[in-house]
C-alpha positions, -999 to +999 in steps of 0.1 A: +775+267-316+801+246-335+800+220-308+762+217-310+764+213-348+791+187-344+771+167-319+740+168-341+762+157-370+775+128-350+740+117-342+732+120-379+761+096-386+742+070-365+711+077-385+728+072-419+746+040-407+713+026-395+695+036-427+723+021-448+718-013-430+680-010-434+683-002-471+694-038-478+720-028-504+699+002-516+671-021-526+646-004-503+639+032-514+629+049-481+659+038-460+681+046-490+668+082-492+671+086-454+707+074-457+715+100-484+699+129-466+715+120-433+749+114-449+749+148-466+736+166-435+761+149-413+791+157-436+779+193-440+776+197-403+811+183-397+825+206-424+808+236-409+821+227-374+856+223-387+857+260-396+863+267-359+872+235-342+905+216-344+902+187-369+917+161-346+893+167-318+862+174-340+867+143-361+871+120-331+840+134-314+820+130-346+832+094-352+829+086-315+792+097-314+785+079-346+802+047-335+788+045-300+753+055-313+753+029-340+765+002-316+738+011-291+712+012-319+723-023-329+720-035-293+687-019-285+668-021-318+684-049-337+690-073-308+728-074-310+744-088-279+750-062-251+778-080-233+798-065-205+829-064-227+811-046-255+796-020-231+830-014-214+846-009-248+819+017-257+825+034-223+862+035-233+853+053-265+832+078-247+859+083-222+884+090-249+862+114-267+855+133-235+892+133-227+900+148-261+874+174-257+886+184-223+922+185-235+915+209-264 
């Protein structure tokens, strides 16, 4: 169960990062509220998962999901460049996260 909560929390990290960008410096209320709710839920899920998972592995998984998710969001939704190098670097992050999970 802790792994599921951790994965959902990582996805929520992507949500709050995207909402933060959309809030335009907290000048747009709806994205700012989404940011706050997603941030609190993401942190709470991470904190709950850390009750049973090792911090090193859990934190890297959480950050990795958030980083890769946010980068993909930028590429797919915001039109950021999806170059071969960027995609290979994201694959390297995913590989590292999976490797840490398997090694724990």
